C-alpha positions as CSV (number, residue, x, y, z in Angstrom):
1,M,-4.0,31.7,-20.1
2,H,-6.4,29.5,-20.9
3,L,-8.3,27.5,-18.4
4,V,-7.7,24.6,-20.5
5,Y,-3.8,24.3,-19.8
6,P,-3.9,23.7,-16.1
7,A,-6.9,21.4,-16.4
8,V,-5.6,18.9,-18.6
9,L,-2.1,18.9,-16.8
10,A,-4.3,18.4,-13.8
11,A,-6.2,15.2,-15.7
12,L,-2.8,14.1,-16.6
13,L,-1.3,14.1,-13.4
14,F,-4.8,12.5,-11.4
15,C,-4.5,9.6,-14.3
16,T,-0.8,9.0,-13.5
17,G,-1.8,8.9,-9.8
18,I,-4.4,6.3,-10.2
19,Y,-2.0,4.5,-12.7
20,G,0.5,4.4,-9.4
21,V,-2.2,3.3,-7.3
22,L,-3.2,0.5,-9.2
23,A,0.1,-0.6,-10.5
24,R,2.4,-0.4,-7.6
25,R,3.0,-2.8,-5.0
26,N,5.3,-0.8,-3.0
27,A,3.4,0.9,-0.3
28,I,5.6,4.3,-0.4
29,L,5.1,4.2,-4.2
30,V,1.5,3.9,-3.6
31,L,1.6,6.9,-1.1
32,M,3.6,9.0,-3.6
33,S,0.6,8.3,-6.3
34,V,-1.7,9.3,-3.8
35,E,-0.2,12.7,-3.2
36,L,0.3,12.8,-7.0
37,M,-3.6,12.7,-7.0
38,L,-4.1,15.7,-4.7
39,N,-1.9,17.7,-6.1
40,A,-3.8,17.5,-9.4
41,V,-6.8,18.6,-7.4
42,N,-4.8,21.5,-6.0
43,L,-3.8,22.4,-9.3
44,N,-7.5,22.6,-10.4
45,L,-8.8,24.2,-7.4
46,V,-6.1,27.2,-7.8
47,A,-6.9,27.2,-11.7
48,F,-10.8,27.5,-11.6
49,D,-10.0,30.1,-8.1
50,V,-8.1,32.4,-10.8
51,W,-10.6,31.4,-13.4
52,L,-13.6,32.4,-11.1
53,S,-12.1,35.8,-9.3
54,R,-11.6,37.3,-13.0
55,T,-15.3,36.6,-14.1
56,A,-17.0,37.4,-11.0
57,E,-14.3,40.2,-9.4
58,E,-14.7,38.7,-6.2
59,K,-11.6,39.1,-3.5
60,L,-12.2,36.0,-1.6
61,H,-10.2,33.5,-3.3
62,S,-11.6,30.6,-1.9
63,G,-10.1,27.9,-3.9
64,Q,-6.4,29.2,-2.9
65,A,-7.7,28.6,1.0
66,L,-9.2,25.2,0.0
67,T,-5.7,24.7,-1.2
68,L,-4.0,25.3,1.8
69,F,-6.1,23.0,3.7
70,T,-5.8,20.1,1.1
71,I,-1.7,20.9,1.5
72,A,-2.0,20.5,5.6
73,I,-4.2,17.6,5.2
74,A,-2.1,15.9,2.7
75,A,1.0,16.5,4.7
76,A,-0.4,15.0,7.8
77,E,-1.6,12.1,5.5
78,I,1.8,11.4,4.5
79,G,3.1,11.6,8.0
80,I,0.9,9.1,9.3
81,G,1.0,6.7,6.2
82,L,4.8,6.8,6.2
83,A,5.0,6.1,10.1
84,I,2.4,3.0,9.3
85,V,4.6,1.8,6.3
86,L,7.9,1.9,8.4
87,A,6.3,0.5,11.5
88,V,5.1,-2.7,9.2
89,Y,8.3,-2.7,7.5
90,R,10.2,-3.2,10.7
91,A,7.7,-5.8,11.7
92,R,7.5,-7.6,8.5
93,G,10.6,-7.0,6.6
94,T,9.2,-5.9,3.7
95,S,6.8,-3.1,2.2
96,D,5.0,-5.0,-0.6
97,I,1.3,-4.9,-0.5
98,D,1.0,-8.4,-1.7
99,K,2.9,-9.7,0.9
100,L,1.5,-7.8,3.7
101,R,-2.2,-9.0,2.8
102,D,-2.3,-11.5,5.6
103,T,-1.6,-9.2,8.5
104,A,-2.3,-11.4,11.5
105,E,0.9,-12.4,13.6
106,G,1.8,-16.1,12.9
107,H,0.5,-16.5,9.9
108,E,3.2,-17.0,7.4
109,T,1.8,-18.4,4.2
110,D,4.3,-20.9,1.9
111,G,1.9,-22.8,-0.4
112,P,-0.4,-21.5,-3.3
113,D,-3.6,-21.8,-1.5
114,G,-2.6,-19.6,1.7
115,T,-1.9,-22.7,3.8
116,D,1.2,-23.2,5.8
117,G,3.0,-25.4,2.7
118,P,1.9,-28.4,0.6
119,S,0.3,-30.7,3.0
120,G,-2.3,-28.1,4.6
121,N,-2.7,-26.9,8.2
122,H,-0.8,-28.3,11.0
123,G,-2.0,-28.1,14.6
124,P,-0.3,-26.6,17.5
125,D,1.3,-29.8,18.7
126,D,2.2,-31.1,15.4
127,N,6.1,-30.5,14.5
128,G,5.3,-30.5,10.5
129,D,6.6,-33.8,9.3
130,D,3.9,-35.5,7.7
131,N,4.7,-39.0,9.2
132,D,1.6,-40.2,10.9
133,S,3.1,-43.5,12.1
134,G,2.5,-43.1,15.7
135,N,5.5,-42.7,16.9
136,D,6.4,-38.6,17.6
137,N,9.6,-38.3,18.5
138,G,9.9,-34.5,18.4
139,P,11.2,-31.9,16.0
140,Q,13.6,-33.6,13.6
141,P,16.5,-31.8,11.9
142,P,16.1,-30.3,8.6
143,T,18.2,-32.8,7.2
144,A,16.0,-35.9,7.9
145,K,13.0,-34.1,7.0
146,K,14.8,-33.9,3.7
147,A,15.6,-37.3,3.5
148,E,12.2,-38.6,4.3
149,A,10.8,-36.1,1.4
150,T,13.2,-37.6,-1.2
151,A,12.8,-41.2,0.1
């Protein structure tokens, strides 16, 4: 068999992995894409090892040994990666990468510019009702806020 076949297959696998890393927003799919890229590297290592062992008549098979190390590292990486993804999913309720950009606790963003809603920043003793009439009667029920917003 020619060296071109596994090299082209490895290139296709690697390109598919790169596309998956760049286009996907789910953390588990990104990890799977990284695994595709590592498998493409493993395929290249074994293919070039077989090709070089035929030409050089060596018995060491260093490409296959490196492939075993790569498989061990990939297994550790996927184990730790999945543990992190599961911990983040339990804490945040999502594994969407775009929604996990702000990882500080208590900084849920609702507004388009990253602030806490349309009016901007609220202080720690502000109840969120943008009415600065001076009388602070504490937090108002949601129906009262909706009535003020429509008035």
